C-alpha positions in Angstrom: -76.0 -8.3 40.8 -75.9 -12.0 41.5 -79.3 -12.4 39.8 -78.0 -10.8 36.7 -75.0 -13.1 36.7 -77.3 -16.1 36.9 -79.4 -14.8 34.0 -76.3 -14.4 31.8 -75.2 -17.9 32.7 -78.6 -19.3 31.9 -78.7 -17.7 28.5 -75.3 -18.9 27.6 -76.0 -22.5 28.7 -79.2 -22.5 26.7 -77.3 -21.8 23.5 -74.8 -24.6 23.9 -76.6 -27.0 21.6 -76.2 -24.7 18.6 -72.6 -25.8 18.1 -71.6 -28.7 15.8 -68.5 -30.9 16.2 -65.5 -30.8 13.9 -62.6 -31.0 16.4 -61.9 -30.9 20.1 -59.4 -28.6 21.9 -56.9 -29.8 24.5 -58.2 -29.7 28.0 -56.0 -29.3 31.1 -56.8 -30.7 34.5 -54.9 -27.8 36.2 -57.2 -25.1 34.8 -57.4 -23.9 38.4 -53.7 -23.3 38.7 -53.3 -21.9 35.2 -56.6 -20.3 34.2 -55.0 -18.7 31.1 -55.5 -22.1 29.3 -59.3 -21.5 29.3 -59.8 -17.7 29.1 -57.6 -14.9 27.8 -59.2 -12.5 30.2 -57.0 -13.9 33.0 -54.1 -12.3 31.2 -52.6 -9.6 33.4 -55.1 -10.2 36.2 -52.2 -10.3 38.6 -50.3 -7.1 38.3 -46.9 -8.5 37.9 -45.0 -10.5 35.4 -46.4 -14.1 35.4 -45.0 -17.0 33.4 -45.2 -20.8 33.4 -45.3 -24.1 31.6 -47.6 -27.1 31.7 -47.0 -30.6 30.5 -49.8 -33.2 30.1 -49.3 -36.9 29.3 -52.4 -38.9 28.6 -52.4 -42.7 28.4 -48.6 -43.0 28.8 -46.5 -46.2 27.9 -48.7 -47.0 25.0 -49.4 -46.3 21.3 -52.3 -44.1 22.3 -50.1 -41.7 24.2 -51.0 -38.0 23.8 -48.6 -35.3 25.0 -49.7 -31.6 25.4 -47.6 -28.7 26.4 -48.6 -25.1 27.2 -46.4 -22.1 27.9 -47.4 -18.6 28.8 -46.0 -15.2 29.9 -48.1 -12.1 30.7 -48.1 -8.9 32.7 -50.0 -5.7 33.0 -49.3 -2.1 32.2 -51.3 1.0 33.2 -51.7 3.6 35.9 -50.0 1.6 38.6 -49.0 4.4 41.0 -47.3 3.7 44.3 -50.6 4.4 46.1 -52.5 1.8 44.1 -53.9 -1.0 46.1 -55.7 -4.3 45.3 -59.2 -3.6 44.0 -58.6 0.2 44.1 -61.3 1.7 41.9 -58.7 4.0 40.3 -56.7 1.0 39.1 -57.3 0.3 35.4 -54.7 -1.9 33.7 -54.0 -3.3 30.2 -52.7 -6.8 30.2 -50.5 -8.3 27.5 -49.3 -11.8 27.0 -48.1 -14.6 24.8 -49.2 -18.3 24.8 -47.8 -21.4 23.0 -49.7 -24.6 22.8 -48.4 -27.9 21.3 -50.0 -31.3 21.1 -48.6 -34.5 19.7 -50.1 -38.0 19.1 -47.7 -40.9 19.1 -49.7 -43.4 17.0 -50.7 -41.0 14.2 -47.7 -38.7 14.4 -50.2 -35.8 14.3 -48.9 -32.5 15.7 -50.8 -29.3 16.5 -49.0 -26.0 17.4 -50.6 -22.6 18.1 -49.1 -19.3 19.2 -51.4 -16.5 20.4 -51.0 -12.9 21.4 -53.3 -11.8 24.2 -54.5 -8.5 25.5 -56.9 -7.6 28.2 -58.5 -4.5 29.8 -59.1 -4.5 33.6 -62.0 -2.2 34.7 -63.6 -1.4 38.0 -67.4 -1.5 38.5 -68.0 1.1 41.2 -71.7 1.2 40.5 -72.2 -2.4 41.6 -69.6 -2.9 44.3 -66.4 -1.2 45.4 -64.5 -4.5 45.0 -66.1 -5.8 41.8 -63.9 -5.8 38.7 -64.3 -6.7 35.1 -61.6 -7.9 32.7 -62.2 -8.1 28.9 -59.8 -10.3 27.0 -59.0 -10.7 23.3 -56.5 -13.1 21.7 -55.5 -13.8 18.2 -52.9 -16.3 16.9 -51.6 -18.6 14.3 -52.3 -22.4 14.3 -50.5 -25.2 12.5 -51.8 -28.8 12.2 -49.3 -31.3 10.8 -50.2 -34.8 9.6 -47.5 -36.7 7.7 -49.6 -38.4 5.0 -46.4 -39.4 3.1 -45.8 -42.0 5.8 -49.1 -43.7 5.0 -49.0 -47.2 3.4 -51.5 -47.5 0.5 -52.9 -50.8 -0.8 -51.3 -50.6 -4.2 -47.8 -50.4 -2.5 -48.1 -53.9 -1.1 -46.9 -56.8 -3.4 -49.3 -59.6 -2.5 -47.0 -62.2 -4.1 -44.1 -61.8 -1.7 -45.3 -59.2 0.8 -42.8 -56.5 -0.3 -43.5 -52.8 -0.3 -43.3 -50.8 -3.5 -41.9 -47.3 -3.4 -44.7 -45.3 -5.0 -48.5 -45.3 -5.2 -51.2 -44.3 -7.7 -53.8 -43.6 -5.1 -55.5 -40.3 -6.0 -55.7 -39.2 -2.4 -52.0 -38.4 -2.5 -52.7 -35.5 -4.7 -55.4 -33.7 -2.6 -54.2 -34.5 1.0 -52.2 -31.7 2.5 -49.5 -32.5 5.2 -50.0 -29.1 6.9 -52.9 -26.9 7.6 -52.3 -23.3 9.0 -55.0 -20.9 10.0 -55.7 -17.6 11.8 -57.6 -18.0 15.1 -59.5 -15.4 17.2 -60.9 -15.8 20.7 -62.4 -13.5 23.3 -63.6 -13.7 26.9 -64.4 -11.8 30.1 -63.7 -12.2 33.8 -65.9 -10.8 36.6 -64.4 -11.0 40.1 -64.2 -9.6 43.6 -62.3 -10.7 46.7 -64.2 -14.0 47.0 -66.0 -14.8 43.8 -65.2 -15.1 40.1 -67.0 -15.9 36.9 -65.3 -16.1 33.5 -66.8 -16.8 30.1 -64.7 -17.3 26.9 -65.5 -18.2 23.3 -62.6 -19.6 21.3 -62.4 -19.9 17.5 -64.8 -17.0 16.8 -63.8 -17.0 13.1 -64.3 -20.9 12.8 -61.1 -21.3 10.7 -60.9 -24.1 8.1 -58.8 -27.0 9.3 -59.5 -29.5 6.4 -56.5 -31.5 5.3 -58.1 -32.0 1.9 -56.9 -29.2 -0.5 -60.5 -28.4 -1.6 -62.1 -29.4 1.7 -64.1 -27.2 4.1 -64.0 -28.3 7.8 -64.6 -25.3 10.1 -63.1 -25.5 13.6 -66.0 -25.4 16.0 -66.3 -22.6 18.6 -65.4 -23.6 22.1 -67.5 -22.2 24.9 -66.0 -22.3 28.4 -67.5 -21.0 31.7 -65.2 -20.8 34.8 -66.5 -20.0 38.2 -65.6 -20.3 41.9 -66.0 -19.1 45.4 -63.5 -18.7 48.2 -64.0 -19.0 51.9 -61.5 -17.5 54.3 -60.8 -20.1 57.0 -58.7 -17.9 59.2 -61.8 -15.9 60.1 -63.3 -19.1 61.6 -62.2 -19.8 65.2 -62.4 -23.5 64.5 -59.5 -23.3 62.1 -57.0 -21.1 64.0 -54.5 -23.9 63.7 -54.1 -23.3 60.0 -51.6 -20.8 58.6 -52.6 -17.2 57.9 -54.7 -16.7 54.7 -55.8 -20.3 54.6 -59.0 -20.8 52.6 -61.3 -23.3 51.1 -62.3 -22.9 47.4 -65.1 -24.3 45.3 -64.4 -24.3 41.6 -66.0 -25.4 38.3 -65.1 -25.3 34.6 -67.6 -26.1 31.9 -66.6 -26.6 28.3 -68.7 -27.2 25.2 -67.3 -27.7 21.7 -69.7 -29.3 19.1 -71.1 -32.5 20.6 -68.3 -32.7 23.1 -68.9 -31.3 26.6 -67.2 -31.5 29.9 -67.9 -30.2 33.4 -65.1 -30.2 36.0 -66.0 -29.3 39.5 -64.4 -29.7 42.9 -62.7 -28.0 45.8 -59.2 -27.1 47.0 -57.8 -26.3 50.4 -55.1 -23.6 50.6 -52.8 -23.7 53.6 -49.5 -22.0 52.7 -47.4 -23.1 51.0 -49.6 -26.0 49.9 -52.7 -26.5 47.9 -54.5 -29.8 47.8 -57.7 -30.5 46.0 -59.9 -33.0 44.2 -61.9 -32.4 41.0 -64.5 -34.6 39.3 -64.6 -34.6 35.5 -68.0 -35.3 34.1 -70.0 -35.6 30.9 -73.2 -33.8 31.8 -74.8 -34.1 28.3 -74.2 -37.7 27.2 -74.7 -38.6 23.6 -75.7 -42.3 24.2 -76.7 -44.8 26.9 -73.1 -46.0 26.8 -71.7 -42.6 27.8 -70.2 -42.1 31.2 -71.5 -39.4 33.5 -68.3 -39.4 35.7 -65.2 -39.9 33.5 -62.4 -39.4 36.0 -61.5 -38.3 39.6 -58.6 -35.8 39.4 -56.2 -35.2 42.3 -54.4 -31.9 42.3 -51.7 -30.4 44.5 -49.0 -27.7 44.5 -46.3 -26.3 46.6 -45.0 -22.7 46.6 -41.3 -22.1 47.1 -40.4 -18.4 47.0 -41.9 -17.1 43.7 -42.1 -20.5 42.1 -45.1 -22.8 42.3 -44.8 -26.5 41.4 -48.1 -28.3 40.6 -49.0 -31.9 39.8 -52.3 -33.7 39.0 -53.3 -37.2 38.3 -56.5 -38.3 36.6 -58.0 -41.6 37.8 -60.2 -42.9 35.0 -63.7 -44.1 36.0 -64.6 -45.1 32.4 -64.6 -48.6 30.9 -61.5 -47.8 28.8 -58.9 -50.4 29.7 -55.1 -49.8 30.3 -55.2 -46.0 30.2 -52.4 -45.7 32.9 -54.1 -42.5 34.0 -53.2 -38.9 33.0 -50.3 -37.1 34.5 -49.9 -33.3 34.4 -47.0 -31.1 35.7 -46.9 -27.4 36.0 -44.3 -24.7 37.0 -45.3 -21.1 37.3 -43.3 -18.1 38.4 -44.4 -14.7 39.7 -41.7 -12.2 38.8 -41.6 -9.0 41.0 -44.1 -10.3 43.5 -41.9 -9.0 46.4 -41.2 -5.6 44.7 -42.6 -3.6 47.7 -41.3 -0.3 46.2 -43.3 -0.6 43.0 -46.6 -1.9 44.4 -47.5 -3.5 41.1 -49.0 -6.8 42.2 -52.3 -7.9 43.7 -52.1 -9.1 47.3 -54.6 -11.8 46.6 -56.7 -13.3 43.8 -59.7 -15.5 44.5 -58.9 -18.2 42.0 -55.3 -18.6 43.1 -53.0 -18.2 46.1 -52.7 -15.5 48.6 -49.8 -13.2 48.0 
């Protein structure tokens, strides 16, 4: 089975260069804590109501500041009987969810908002392994890009004699530039996982919607390929780590993204020792476009603490590029597992390999 996974991964990576660039989606450092940002197949993977928010500030305290917010809520429905157990081969669920993404640039006043509905189907793969499961995900939504061209200052508005600004302009671009672009967006993905391993692949913008601000323009939004993977090692089985809390584990994780000519590979590790998670992730540019490109773009420190059903996360990206005065990247998250301690309904997974032990 692992050889088949490697073959699928190789075929997908070999096709990456077929994409062309037109735009780049927001990327979150805390993809490990909130994997729904990269793949809709994670929707409903934990059989309880799951909700949360993310806030990312890139290059704060400057005109280049970029703020991104993400909110989600999802859950699962299906044959969740009282006898259902994690990885029970009889457990087949349908996940449903809603996501909201918003991004704002301070300097240009550009704003991007998208709302998606997500559904997933969780299946068992008894023929391969009693613990192996497959989730198929599909999401569709409505996107809105807003750029206030009315605030632009044209050359014919400037009075060169006294430096004053005239009220109107005769520039022809004012007639064909649109302030808003809205579009339908469709994405899909799958997640393959067992108790210790997971592999997810998603493809966003399957319909390559037109995002041109020109009224007669044609600028397709490039498809975004993402590959998520990881492996978890249980430390409490090792006699050398008996001093750690129960269910402590060490996790290796990676997240590859390719959209047009843009590419990024995040990889790193995290140590779980309840109620804390501490980790470090390297953000790299594995397929540089020029000799001036950086292979290592940042070192990202991540951490979280779980208090009851709430988990608070924070990450800080330390830039390793030659860009000056970035002030780093700050990211905050708050997630909530609703019904996790509902022992009578038995509708939650005791553990998931990409997250915490429950």
